[in-house]
N, C-alpha and C positions, 0 to 999 in steps of 0.2 A: 209302759209309757212314762216318759219324764214329764214333769210339770214344774213351773216356777216363774221367776221374774225375767222377762225378756227385755224390758225397758223401764226406766224410772226417771222422774224429774220432780222438782219441788218449786213452789212459788211462795213468796212472802210479801207483806205490804211494803209500801215505799218509805214508811216512817218507822222510827224506833226511838226508844228512850234509853239513855245511858244509865245503868243502875246506880252509878255513883251520884249522878244528878238527882235521881229519884230519892236516894238516901239523904242527900243534903236538904231536899225540899221537905222531907219528913223528920228532919233533925235526928237522923239515925247514923251511926257509924257505917260508912260504906262497906266495911269488912263483913258486916252482918249479911249483906246481900251477895257480895262478890266471893268471899271465902265461905261464909256460912251456908249459902244456897248454891254457890258455884255459878251464879249468873253474872254475865258481863253487860249484856244488852237485852232489850225486850221489844219485839216487834209490836207495833200498834196499828190497827186498822183505821183508816180514815173514814169519814162519813160515806164515801163512794166506794168502799171496799167491804165485801161480806164473804160468807162461806162459798157463795156461787162464783164470784169473781176470782177468788183464790183457787178454787177447784178448776175453773176454766183455764186460769193462767198456768197451773201445773200440767194440766192435760195437753194444752197447746204446745208447751215446751217439750213435753215427752214425744208427742206426735211428730213434731218437726225435727227434733234432735236425733231421733232414731229412725226417721223416715218410715213411719207406720202408715199403712194403708187403712183408712177409716172403714173400708168395706170388709176388713178382716175381723172387725169387732162385733161379737154377737151378744155380749153382756156388759152392762155398765152399771156399777153399784158405787154409791157414795156413802162412806161411813162418816157420820157427823153427830154432834150433840148440840150444834148451833144452827139449825135449819132456818130458812126464812119463812117457812110455811108449815103449819101443823098437819097438812094433808099432802100437798104437792111436793114430790121429792126433788132435791137438787139435781139428781140424775136426769130428770126431764129437761132441765135447762141446759145441762151439758150435752145431751142428745142433740138439741137444736143448734147450740153454738158450734159443735164440732161437725155437724152434718152427718151424724151416724146413720146407718141403714135403718129403714122402717121396721125391719124384722129383728131389731136389737131389743133384748129385754132390759128394762131400766127400773131401778128402785133404790131405796135408801135403807141403811141399817143403823140402829142406835142401841148402844149400851155404854154410855159414858165413853171412856177412852178406849174401849174394846171394839167399837163399831167397825172400824176398818179391818181388824183381824177377823171378825165374823164374816165380812165380805170376802176376804182373802181365802178363808177356809171353804166358803161356799163355791168360789170360783175354781179352786183346786179340785173339789169333788165333781163339779160340773164338767170339767175337762176330762178327768180320769174315768168318769162314768160313760163317756162316749156321747153324751147328750150335746156337747158343744159342736160335734160334727165338723171339727177342724177350725172352728172359730176361736177367737181370743177374748179375754175379759179385761175390761178397763176398770181398775179399782182405784178409787180416790179417797184419801183421808183429808178432810177439810174442816177446820175449826177455828174459832176465836175464843180464847180463854179470857173470861171477864169476871172480875171480883170487885167488891165495893172499894171506894176510896178509903185509905187509911186502915184497911183490914189486913189481917195476917196474910191473906192470899194475894194482896195487891202486887208484890214483887214476883209472883209466880204466874203472871199473865203472859200472853203471847198470841200470835196469829200466823197461820200458814196452811199450806196444803201439800200433800205428796201424792203424785199419780204413779201408778204401776200397771204395766201390761203383763198379764198372766197368760202363759201359753205353753204348748208342748215343745217350745224351743227356748228353754231357760238359759239364755246365754250369759246372764248375770248371776243368777242364784237358783239352784235346784231345790225344791221343797220336798222334804221327806213326808210321806203320808202315813207310813207305818208307825212312827214314833211321835205321839202327841200326848201331852198331859194337860188336863183341865181341872179347875176347881171353882166352885160357885157357892155362895150363900147370900141370904138377904140381910144386908147391913145398911145402916143410915150414916155412911161416912161422907157422902157428898150427894147433893141433889140440886135441881133447879126447877121449881114449879113453873107451870105455864104462865103465871102472872108476873114472873120476874125475869129481867134481862141478865141479872147477875146470879152467879152460883152461890150456894151455901155449902160450907164444908166444916167438918170437925177434923182439923189438920192432924193432930197427934193420933187420933183414932184411925184416920184414913191411912196413915203410914203403917200402923200395926196391921190393918186389914190387908194392905198391899203385901206386907212381908209374910203374913199367914197364907195368903193365896199363892205366893211364890213357892213356899215350902210345899203346899198341897199339890200344886200342879207339877212341880218337879218330881214329887214322889210318884204320881201317876205316869209321868213320862218314863221314869226309871222302870216301872212295872212293864210298860209296853216295850221298852228297849230290851229288857232282859228276857222277854219271851223269845227273842231272836238271838240273843247273846247271853246265855245263862252264866258264862264265866266272866262277865264284865265286872271289873273292880270299881274304883271310884270314877264314875262317869264324868263328873265335872272336870276333874283334873286331867283325865286321859283322853277325852273325846273332843273338846271344843277349842279351836284356835282363837276364838273371840266369843264374848258373851254380851249380848245386847239386851237392854231393858227398856220398859216404859219409863220416860223421863219427864215427870211433872216439874222437876227442877234437877239440876245436874247432880247435886249431892245425894239424891235419892238412888241413883245408880250405884253410888258408893255403898250406901246402906244395904242395897239389894245384894250386891256381890258378896259383901261381908256376911250377910245372913245365909246366903246359899253355901258358902264355904263352911260356916259353922254347922249348918244343917246336914251336909253330907258327912262331915267328920263327927257329928253328934257330940259337939263340945262347944262351950262358950269361950270366946276369945275376947277378953277385955282390952281396953286401951293400953294398960300397963303390961300386958302379956307380951313376952319377947316375940311370939309368933305373929304379932300385929305387923311387923316389918314384912313378913312373907305375904300376909294378906294384902297390904298396900302395894307391894311389888306386883303381885298377881293382878290386882285391879289395874295398875298402870299398863301392864303388858297386854291384857285382854279386853279391857273396858274403856279406860280413860281416854285413849286417843280417838275414840269414836264419838266424843261428846262436844267437839268444838262448835258445831252448828247449833246444837241445843243450847249452849251457853250464850250464843249471840242472838238466837231467835226467841227463846223462851218456851213456855208450855203451849203446844198446839194440840193438846188432847189426843184425838185418834191418830194423829200423824207423828207424835213424838218419838215412838219406837222406830218408825220408818224414816224419820229425819236422821236418826242415829245410824240406821242401815245405809242410807245414802252416803253419809260421811264415811262409813266403813268401806263401801264399794269403791268410792272415789280414791281413798287413800291406800287400801290394802288388798284389793281383789286379786291382783296378780301374785302378791307375796303369799297369799293363803289359798291359791287355786287348788281345787280338789279336796280341801279340808272342810270339816264340819264347823259350823258356828251355831250358837243357841240364840233364840229370841224369846223374850217374855213379854206378854201383853197383859195389862191389867185394866179393868173397867170397874170403877166404883159402883157399889150397889149390892153384890159385886160378882164379877166373873173374871176368869183369867185363863191364859193358855201358855204353855211352855212347849216350844217346838223347834 
């Protein structure tokens, strides 16, 4: 049986901040945000927008845009780290807003920026196991990234939601269930206690945790892949038409792809190394063109990877039809998945 994404849509707030304007207000050279982070604009939620309204907006766009029958949905899961209630899930509100069937299972998943990927994996297994009985799963990633004023994290904020319909009719993207790589460990790189509306982060440490998790999950992916393809040489170079990453800020995807190339080649490639031109060219060809939306929306936590995926599908789905792409999801704390 096939399984994957049948439909996808995203929603963002009505307001945004130009990163050059933010830099001027902070008496900082705009290049630090625009070139250093890769960010051009940043979505900002108004007082009447939250993770529920964003999730609903994305889901409604998807349902209407792809003409989805609400009666076909048997599972609704929202991945988020910015819920409006510590007990009642956002999925309950979506269930009411969309008028989903009463026999639809609804709940919420949380693990920093990995929550939506956990929901996606669960929905995939639910369908493949036969428990779905022909029904489809609505998976939504909805978050508002918020940090303190004048903090290092301030320019890496954003807000938005991505809705995906997972079914046995994957007309946009088929998901492989045989080859998956995971990596987890307990680290304090990012956290938001219940008493705080703003997140706390150890930025440099979090970047290192992200890169360690990328290498670890890629290694376990290779192990699962080579069980079926023992003669496979360099998987990264020979298998993927595009590589998508979790994008807390655009330049993180650049760091990630550089790390993955070094990891597979088992060598360090410094800025002065002539091979850096090849690394940058490979990034431009397989990663960079998928980041336009991320550069204009900002960090949307659980939805950042899937905003990049939307960008890819909109721009390149026909050109890369039938080819494999990789996705890497990272959630601080931490856990990760390469699939």
